[in-house]
Structure formats: structure tokens, C-alpha cells
C-alpha positions in Angstrom: 45.9 -80.0 97.9 47.0 -77.6 100.5 50.0 -75.3 100.7 51.1 -74.8 104.3 50.9 -71.5 106.1 54.7 -71.2 105.7 54.1 -69.9 102.2 51.9 -67.0 103.2 54.0 -66.3 106.3 57.1 -66.1 104.1 55.4 -63.6 101.7 54.3 -61.5 104.7 57.8 -61.6 106.1 59.3 -60.4 102.8 56.8 -57.6 102.3 57.1 -56.4 105.9 60.9 -56.5 105.6 60.7 -54.1 102.6 57.9 -52.0 104.1 59.7 -51.3 107.3 63.3 -51.3 106.1 63.8 -47.5 106.2 62.0 -46.8 109.5 63.2 -49.6 111.8 65.5 -52.5 112.3 63.6 -55.6 111.1 64.0 -58.6 113.4 62.4 -61.9 113.8 60.7 -60.6 117.0 59.3 -57.6 115.2 58.1 -59.8 112.3 56.5 -62.3 114.6 54.4 -59.4 116.0 53.3 -58.4 112.5 52.6 -61.9 111.4 50.9 -62.9 114.7 53.1 -66.0 115.0 55.7 -67.4 117.3 59.2 -66.0 116.8 60.7 -69.5 116.5 58.4 -70.2 113.5 59.4 -66.9 111.9 63.1 -67.7 112.5 62.7 -71.1 110.9 61.1 -69.6 107.8 63.7 -66.9 107.7 66.4 -69.6 107.7 64.7 -71.3 104.7 64.5 -67.9 102.9 68.1 -67.3 103.7 69.2 -70.7 102.4 67.2 -69.9 99.2 69.2 -66.7 98.8 66.1 -64.4 99.2 67.2 -62.6 102.4 70.3 -61.9 104.4 70.3 -62.0 108.2 72.8 -60.1 110.2 73.0 -60.8 113.9 72.9 -58.0 116.4 72.0 -54.5 115.1 71.9 -55.7 111.4 68.5 -57.2 111.1 67.0 -58.7 107.9 67.5 -57.4 104.4 66.3 -58.6 101.0 68.8 -59.8 98.5 66.9 -58.4 95.5 63.8 -56.3 94.8 60.5 -57.9 95.6 59.5 -57.6 92.0 62.3 -60.1 91.2 61.0 -62.6 93.8 58.3 -64.9 92.4 55.8 -66.8 94.3 57.5 -69.9 92.9 60.8 -68.8 94.5 59.0 -68.5 97.9 57.2 -71.8 97.4 60.4 -73.6 96.5 62.1 -72.1 99.6 59.6 -73.0 102.2 57.5 -75.9 100.9 60.3 -78.4 101.2 58.0 -81.4 101.6 56.0 -80.7 98.5 58.3 -78.7 96.2 59.1 -81.6 94.0 55.7 -83.3 94.0 52.5 -81.4 94.5 50.5 -84.6 94.8 51.6 -87.4 97.0 50.5 -90.9 96.2 49.3 -93.3 98.8 52.2 -95.8 99.2 50.7 -99.2 98.9 47.9 -99.6 96.3 47.1 -103.3 95.9 48.7 -104.4 92.6 46.3 -107.3 92.3 43.3 -105.0 92.4 42.0 -103.8 89.0 42.0 -100.2 90.3 45.0 -100.3 92.6 47.2 -102.0 90.0 46.7 -99.2 87.5 45.9 -96.1 89.5 49.4 -94.6 89.0 49.4 -94.9 85.3 45.8 -93.6 85.1 46.6 -90.5 87.2 50.3 -89.6 86.7 50.1 -87.8 83.4 47.2 -85.5 84.5 48.8 -84.8 87.9 52.0 -83.8 86.2 50.1 -81.4 83.9 48.3 -79.9 86.9 51.5 -79.5 88.9 53.3 -77.8 85.9 50.3 -75.4 85.6 50.4 -74.6 89.3 54.1 -73.9 89.2 53.8 -71.8 86.0 51.1 -69.7 87.8 53.3 -69.2 90.8 56.1 -68.1 88.6 53.9 -65.5 86.9 53.3 -63.7 90.2 55.8 -61.7 92.2 56.0 -60.5 95.8 56.3 -56.9 94.5 52.7 -57.1 93.4 51.7 -57.9 97.0 53.8 -54.9 98.2 52.0 -52.7 95.8 48.6 -53.9 97.1 49.7 -53.3 100.7 50.9 -49.8 99.9 47.6 -49.0 98.0 45.5 -50.4 101.0 47.4 -48.0 103.3 46.8 -45.0 101.0 50.4 -44.7 100.1 51.9 -43.9 96.7 52.8 -46.9 94.6 56.5 -47.2 93.9 
């Protein structure tokens, strides 16, 4: 199982937006420099976060703003916003197991229950963490007062 880099880029984007909000206008170009990524990738992730209601984007001098405090944005919120190919199913099954094979004919029923339990646990763990915790770690690493 692998979560794409979009997840960590999105968290970086959210934390950087909060971190720099009082000192500069936060734009996709600026964030791309912080993230070390192409501005087009950053804009695509911003669009996903905007559609999920996590950020607002104002063209021109407005920049990017958060719609709620980072402590109210869970990792699950971010995951659901950007991992659109895997948000519903963490595990993808191979499409054509041979139904005549003693393994292929029963692999789904043998695995489905356990995979659902694992997926539910994964999502519960994501829901238990929030982006505000990441912000606190960044502030601490920079020797700044925790808010």
C-alpha cells in the first residue's frame, strides 16, 4: 500500500499557508518553492483542497487562506481530498482472478473482511491526527513559541 506524494504535499501546503499568512501573500508559486515542486502540481492539489472546502483561493492579490484552523483539519480530511483514486478503497483487487482456480475462485471472500478491517483502522488513525499537530512540530523545530 502506498499513499501518493499528494497527501504530504497537501499537508505541507496547509501548514505553509498558516505559517506564512501574516508575513506574506501565499501563492501557488511561493508554495511550490517551499515544497520543491512544480507550481502546476501545487495548483492541482490546491484545487482539490478547495473543492474539499479546506482552503479558499482568491485570484490576484488575495492568495490562499484556510477555511478553518489547522487543528480542525484531520489527516483523513486531507486524504479524502487528494487521494481520489483510493479514498473509497485502500486496497485494489486484481480484476480477473480465475473463477475455476481453487484460489482465484475464492480469493475475494478470503480477503475482503480482513482488508475492510485494515482500511477502517487506517482511516480511524488518519482521523485521530490533525494538521495543527504538524504545525506545532514545525514551530517547535524553528524554536518558536507553540500556539
